C-alpha positions as CSV (number, residue, x, y, z in Angstrom):
1,M,135.3,-40.4,107.8
2,V,132.7,-37.7,107.9
3,L,135.5,-35.0,108.0
4,V,137.0,-36.5,104.8
5,L,133.7,-36.3,103.0
6,V,133.0,-32.8,104.2
7,A,136.5,-31.6,103.2
8,S,136.1,-33.1,99.8
9,A,132.7,-31.4,99.3
10,V,134.0,-28.0,100.4
11,A,137.1,-28.3,98.2
12,Q,134.8,-28.5,95.1
13,R,133.9,-25.2,93.6
14,R,130.9,-24.3,91.6
15,L,131.3,-23.1,88.0
16,E,130.2,-19.5,87.5
17,P,127.6,-18.9,84.9
18,G,129.2,-18.5,81.5
19,T,132.3,-20.5,82.4
20,P,133.3,-22.6,79.4
21,V,132.9,-26.3,79.8
22,S,135.2,-28.7,78.1
23,A,132.5,-31.2,76.9
24,Y,131.0,-32.6,73.8
25,S,127.3,-32.5,73.1
26,P,126.1,-35.5,71.0
27,T,124.7,-34.7,67.6
28,F,121.8,-36.6,66.0
29,D,121.2,-36.4,62.3
30,A,118.9,-37.7,59.6
31,S,119.2,-37.4,55.9
32,C,117.3,-38.4,52.8
33,G,118.1,-38.0,49.1
34,Y,118.9,-39.4,45.7
35,S,121.0,-42.5,45.2
36,F,122.7,-43.8,42.1
37,M,124.2,-47.3,42.0
38,S,126.3,-49.0,39.3
39,S,126.2,-52.8,39.8
40,S,128.6,-55.3,38.2
41,I,127.2,-58.4,36.3
42,P,130.2,-60.2,34.8
43,S,128.4,-61.4,31.7
44,A,127.0,-58.0,30.9
45,S,129.3,-55.3,32.3
46,R,127.3,-53.0,34.6
47,V,123.7,-52.1,35.3
48,N,122.8,-48.6,36.5
49,L,120.0,-48.2,39.1
50,N,118.4,-45.1,40.7
51,G,116.5,-44.5,43.9
52,L,116.5,-43.2,47.4
53,D,118.8,-43.3,50.4
54,A,118.0,-42.5,54.0
55,T,120.3,-42.4,57.0
56,I,120.1,-41.7,60.7
57,G,123.1,-41.3,63.0
58,T,124.7,-39.9,66.1
59,D,128.1,-38.4,66.8
60,F,128.9,-39.3,70.3
61,L,132.6,-38.0,70.3
62,P,134.2,-35.2,68.3
63,H,135.6,-37.5,65.7
64,W,133.4,-40.6,66.0
65,G,129.8,-41.6,65.4
66,V,127.6,-44.4,64.2
67,I,125.2,-44.5,61.2
68,I,122.3,-46.6,60.0
69,D,121.8,-46.5,56.2
70,S,119.1,-47.8,54.0
71,S,118.9,-47.5,50.2
72,Y,116.6,-48.7,47.6
73,V,117.6,-48.4,43.9
74,R,115.8,-49.7,40.9
75,A,116.1,-50.2,37.1
76,T,113.0,-50.6,35.0
77,D,114.5,-52.9,32.3
78,V,117.6,-54.9,33.3
79,L,119.7,-56.3,30.5
80,N,116.9,-56.0,27.9
81,T,114.9,-58.7,29.6
82,G,111.8,-56.5,30.1
83,H,112.0,-57.2,33.8
84,P,112.8,-54.6,36.5
85,A,115.6,-55.0,39.0
86,Y,116.2,-53.5,42.4
87,T,118.8,-53.6,45.2
88,W,117.8,-52.9,48.8
89,A,120.5,-52.5,51.4
90,F,120.3,-52.0,55.2
91,L,123.6,-51.3,56.7
92,G,125.1,-49.8,59.9
93,G,128.5,-49.0,61.4
94,P,131.0,-46.5,62.6
95,V,131.8,-43.1,61.1
96,F,135.1,-41.2,61.5
97,Y,135.4,-37.5,61.0
98,P,139.2,-36.8,60.5
99,L,138.8,-33.0,60.7
100,A,136.3,-30.1,60.6
101,H,136.6,-26.8,58.8
102,G,133.9,-24.5,60.0
103,K,130.5,-26.1,59.0
104,T,132.1,-28.6,56.7
105,R,133.1,-32.1,57.8
106,P,134.6,-34.8,55.6
107,F,133.9,-38.4,56.9
108,L,134.9,-42.0,56.4
109,R,132.6,-44.9,57.2
110,A,132.4,-48.7,57.2
111,M,129.1,-50.6,57.4
112,A,127.7,-54.1,57.5
113,G,124.3,-55.5,57.2
114,A,122.0,-57.2,54.6
115,G,121.4,-56.8,50.9
116,L,118.4,-57.9,48.8
117,V,119.0,-58.1,45.1
118,D,116.1,-58.8,42.7
119,S,117.2,-59.2,39.1
120,A,116.9,-61.1,35.8
121,V,119.7,-62.5,33.6
122,P,119.4,-63.8,30.0
123,V,119.9,-67.6,29.7
124,G,119.7,-67.8,25.9
125,D,117.0,-68.3,23.3
126,G,115.3,-65.1,24.4
127,S,114.5,-66.4,27.8
128,Y,115.8,-65.2,31.2
129,L,116.2,-66.3,34.8
130,H,114.5,-64.1,37.3
131,G,115.0,-64.3,41.1
132,W,116.2,-62.6,44.2
133,V,119.0,-63.2,46.6
134,E,119.3,-62.0,50.2
135,R,122.7,-62.2,51.7
136,P,125.0,-60.3,54.2
137,A,126.4,-57.1,52.7
138,Y,129.1,-54.6,53.6
139,A,130.2,-51.2,52.4
140,F,132.9,-48.7,53.0
141,G,133.4,-45.2,51.7
142,G,133.2,-41.6,52.6
143,G,132.0,-38.1,51.7
144,I,131.5,-34.6,53.0
145,Q,128.7,-32.9,54.8
146,H,128.1,-29.2,55.1
147,S,125.6,-27.3,57.4
148,F,124.3,-24.1,55.7
149,I,121.2,-22.8,57.5
150,G,120.7,-23.7,61.2
151,P,120.2,-27.4,61.5
152,L,119.9,-27.9,57.7
153,G,122.7,-29.1,55.5
154,V,123.7,-31.4,52.6
155,R,125.6,-34.6,52.6
156,V,127.4,-36.1,49.5
157,A,128.9,-39.6,49.8
158,G,130.4,-42.4,47.7
159,D,130.5,-46.1,48.8
160,Y,131.7,-49.4,47.6
161,I,129.0,-52.0,48.4
162,R,129.4,-55.8,48.2
163,T,126.2,-57.7,47.7
164,A,125.2,-61.0,45.9
165,Y,123.1,-62.0,42.9
166,A,122.1,-65.1,41.0
167,D,123.7,-65.7,37.6
168,S,122.3,-67.5,34.6
169,T,123.1,-70.9,36.2
170,S,121.3,-70.0,39.4
171,T,124.7,-69.8,41.2
172,V,124.9,-67.0,43.8
173,R,127.9,-64.8,43.1
174,A,129.4,-61.7,44.7
175,Q,128.4,-58.4,43.2
176,N,130.5,-55.2,43.3
177,N,128.6,-52.0,43.4
178,I,129.5,-48.3,43.4
179,R,126.9,-46.1,45.1
180,L,126.8,-42.3,45.0
181,T,124.3,-40.3,47.1
182,A,123.3,-36.7,47.5
183,S,121.0,-35.9,50.5
184,L,119.5,-33.1,52.5
185,M,120.4,-33.4,56.2
186,L,118.9,-32.3,59.5
187,S,121.2,-32.1,62.5
188,L,120.1,-31.7,66.1
189,H,122.5,-31.0,69.0
190,Y,121.5,-32.6,72.3
191,G,122.0,-30.3,75.2
192,G,123.1,-27.3,73.2
193,H,126.2,-26.9,71.1
194,R,129.5,-28.5,70.7
195,Y,132.5,-27.1,72.7
């Protein structure tokens, strides 16, 4: 038994310094930037909101990673009610990078989590119903990211986000949203560089 272990240990050879290693170093990134959301309200077409988006993520394989995304967007006067509205979403899920061209990487993502929608809707006679709804939410979309100076880069993304809101009868209804984001990104490679 000892001879088998010794033979196995002797058979292994050490890598010389500078020998390429076929491995992948995980990448951690964080981004923060501007977010624009267009939300559907069936009785009044769409409402546009502006705010911030922040993400953190890690790429644990050359083409796969995970992301956590939080966005807060707001409108100062929704549907001429004089009341502000906001949507806060906290989502997470997988990211897929189909290819890379130099420092540019397009991506696709699917996320699930929670959405909080605070809004006001007219109910007639100049009055309105105000309230907020917290429900599960999900999103899918994609974008492109580009590194330009060391660990710094930019990320542009577009997502379809499904949330919920309360209509003029206090009924909770599904809400379809389109979100566009443009962010500055910081990427850190754990253990060196990708190979």
